[in-house]
C-alpha positions as CSV (number, residue, x, y, z in Angstrom):
1,M,0.0,0.0,0.0
2,T,1.2,3.5,-0.7
3,G,-1.3,5.3,1.5
4,S,-0.2,8.0,3.8
5,L,-0.6,5.8,6.8
6,N,1.8,3.2,5.5
7,S,4.4,5.0,3.5
8,S,6.6,6.8,6.0
9,H,7.4,4.2,8.6
10,T,9.3,0.9,8.6
11,S,7.4,-2.2,9.3
12,P,7.7,-3.7,12.8
13,K,8.7,-7.3,13.2
14,K,5.9,-9.9,13.5
15,T,7.0,-10.9,17.0
16,T,6.8,-7.3,18.2
17,V,3.2,-7.0,16.8
18,L,2.2,-10.2,18.5
19,I,3.8,-9.3,21.8
20,V,2.0,-5.9,21.8
21,F,-1.3,-7.6,20.9
22,F,-1.1,-10.2,23.7
23,V,0.2,-7.8,26.3
24,V,-2.5,-5.2,25.7
25,M,-5.2,-8.0,25.5
26,V,-4.1,-9.6,28.8
27,L,-3.7,-6.3,30.6
28,W,-7.2,-5.0,29.5
29,L,-8.7,-8.4,30.4
30,I,-7.2,-8.2,33.8
31,A,-8.5,-4.7,34.3
32,D,-11.9,-5.8,33.3
33,R,-12.0,-8.9,35.5
34,C,-10.7,-7.1,38.5
35,T,-13.1,-4.1,38.3
36,K,-16.0,-6.5,37.8
37,I,-15.0,-8.6,40.8
38,V,-14.6,-5.5,43.0
39,M,-17.9,-3.9,42.0
40,D,-19.9,-7.1,42.2
41,S,-18.5,-8.3,45.5
42,G,-21.1,-8.1,48.3
43,H,-23.3,-5.4,46.6
44,T,-26.9,-5.8,45.6
45,V,-28.0,-5.2,42.0
46,G,-28.9,-1.5,41.5
47,A,-26.8,-0.4,44.4
48,Y,-25.1,3.0,44.2
49,L,-21.4,2.4,44.7
50,G,-20.1,6.0,44.6
51,S,-19.3,8.7,42.1
52,P,-15.6,9.4,41.3
53,L,-16.6,12.2,38.9
54,P,-19.9,13.7,40.0
55,S,-22.0,15.0,37.1
56,V,-20.0,12.7,34.7
57,F,-20.6,9.1,36.0
58,D,-21.6,7.1,39.0
59,F,-20.8,3.5,39.9
60,R,-24.0,1.5,40.0
61,L,-24.2,-2.3,39.9
62,V,-26.2,-3.8,37.0
63,H,-26.5,-7.4,35.9
64,N,-27.2,-7.3,32.2
65,G,-28.6,-10.4,30.6
66,G,-28.6,-8.9,27.1
67,A,-26.5,-6.6,25.0
68,A,-26.4,-2.8,25.2
69,W,-29.7,-1.2,26.1
70,G,-30.9,-4.6,27.2
71,L,-31.3,-5.8,23.6
72,F,-31.4,-9.5,23.1
73,G,-32.3,-10.1,26.8
74,G,-32.0,-13.7,27.7
75,A,-29.5,-14.5,24.9
76,S,-26.5,-14.3,27.1
77,I,-25.1,-17.7,26.0
78,A,-25.4,-16.9,22.3
79,L,-23.9,-13.5,22.8
80,G,-21.0,-15.0,24.8
81,I,-20.3,-17.6,22.1
82,G,-20.6,-14.9,19.4
83,A,-18.0,-12.7,21.3
84,L,-15.6,-15.7,21.5
85,I,-15.9,-16.4,17.8
86,V,-15.2,-12.7,16.9
87,S,-12.3,-12.6,19.3
88,F,-10.9,-15.8,17.8
89,C,-11.2,-14.4,14.3
90,L,-9.4,-11.2,15.4
91,I,-6.6,-13.3,17.0
92,V,-6.2,-15.2,13.7
93,F,-6.2,-11.9,11.8
94,V,-3.4,-10.4,13.9
95,C,-1.4,-13.7,13.8
96,R,-1.6,-14.1,10.1
97,R,-1.4,-10.5,8.9
98,K,1.8,-9.5,7.3
99,P,3.4,-6.7,9.4
100,S,3.2,-3.2,8.1
101,S,3.8,0.3,9.5
102,S,0.2,0.2,10.9
103,S,0.5,-3.2,12.5
104,I,1.1,-2.0,16.0
105,L,-1.9,0.3,16.0
106,L,-4.2,-2.4,14.5
107,S,-2.9,-5.0,17.0
108,V,-3.7,-2.6,19.9
109,L,-7.2,-2.0,18.6
110,A,-7.8,-5.7,17.9
111,A,-6.5,-6.5,21.4
112,L,-9.0,-4.1,23.0
113,I,-11.8,-5.7,21.1
114,C,-10.7,-9.2,21.9
115,A,-10.2,-8.5,25.6
116,G,-13.6,-6.8,25.9
117,G,-15.3,-9.6,24.0
118,I,-13.6,-12.3,26.1
119,G,-14.2,-10.4,29.4
120,N,-17.9,-10.1,28.7
121,A,-18.1,-13.7,27.4
122,I,-16.6,-15.0,30.6
123,D,-19.4,-13.2,32.5
124,R,-22.1,-14.4,30.1
125,L,-21.0,-18.0,30.1
126,S,-20.2,-18.3,33.8
127,L,-22.9,-16.0,35.4
128,G,-25.6,-15.8,32.7
129,Y,-25.2,-12.0,32.6
130,V,-22.6,-9.2,32.3
131,V,-21.5,-7.2,35.3
132,D,-21.9,-3.5,34.4
133,F,-21.2,-0.6,36.8
134,I,-20.2,2.6,35.0
135,E,-23.3,4.8,34.7
136,P,-23.0,8.1,32.8
137,T,-24.9,10.9,34.6
138,F,-24.6,13.6,32.0
139,I,-26.4,11.6,29.3
140,S,-29.0,8.9,29.0
141,F,-26.9,5.9,28.2
142,P,-26.7,2.3,29.3
143,V,-24.5,1.2,32.3
144,F,-21.3,-0.3,31.0
145,N,-18.0,-1.8,32.1
146,V,-14.3,-1.8,31.2
147,A,-14.8,-4.6,28.6
148,D,-17.4,-2.4,26.8
149,I,-14.9,0.5,26.7
150,G,-12.3,-1.8,25.0
151,V,-14.8,-3.0,22.4
152,T,-16.3,0.4,21.7
153,V,-13.0,2.3,21.5
154,G,-11.4,-0.6,19.5
155,V,-14.2,-0.8,17.0
156,A,-14.6,3.0,16.6
157,L,-10.9,3.6,16.1
158,M,-10.5,0.6,13.8
159,F,-13.4,2.0,11.7
160,V,-11.8,5.4,11.5
161,Y,-8.4,3.9,10.7
162,L,-9.9,1.7,7.9
163,L,-11.8,4.7,6.5
164,I,-8.7,6.8,6.4
165,E,-6.7,3.9,4.9
166,W,-9.5,3.3,2.3
167,R,-9.5,7.1,1.4
168,S,-5.7,7.1,1.0
169,E,-5.7,4.1,-1.3
170,P,-4.8,5.2,-4.8
171,S,-7.6,4.8,-7.3
172,E,-7.4,2.4,-10.2
173,S,-6.6,5.2,-12.6
174,E,-3.8,6.5,-10.2
175,R,-2.2,3.1,-10.1
176,N,-1.9,2.8,-13.9
C-alpha cells in the first residue's frame, strides 16, 4: 500500500506485533475482570457504589442479561459464544497479517476488542449476565464496564483507521 498511513514508517517485526497484541489484551482483560469482581462483591443489584466524577458518571451495579440497552435479553449464552468467535477471528487476523507500518496500531485495537469480548463472554457463560457498573450521569446511556470500553474504542478507532486507509488508497486510474 502506498497510502499516507503506511508509506513513511518501517514495518515492525511480527514478534513485536504479537507481543504488543497479547500484552494489551491480557492487561485489558485483567483490568476488566478485577473491576467487575470488586464492583460485584457483596453489593446488591442496583446499588449506588459511589461517584468518582460527579456529574459525569456514577458507579451503579447492574447485571445485564442482554446486550447494550438490554437488547437480546436472555440471549447471554449466544452473545457469549458470538463474542468468543469474533475474538478468535481477530486473533487469527493479527497472527496471520503481514506486518506493516500500521500493524502495532491495528494490534492494539484488535487487542482491546478481543479483551472486551472475552471479558464479557466470561461473564455471560459463567454467570448468565454481564456485570456492568459505570453509569453516565450527563447523558441517558446504558450502564457499561471496562470490557465495553475496550470493544467500543477498539471498533470505533478501527473503523476510523480503515476509513482513512481506504480514502488514502490510490484509485485504479492513479495506479496505472
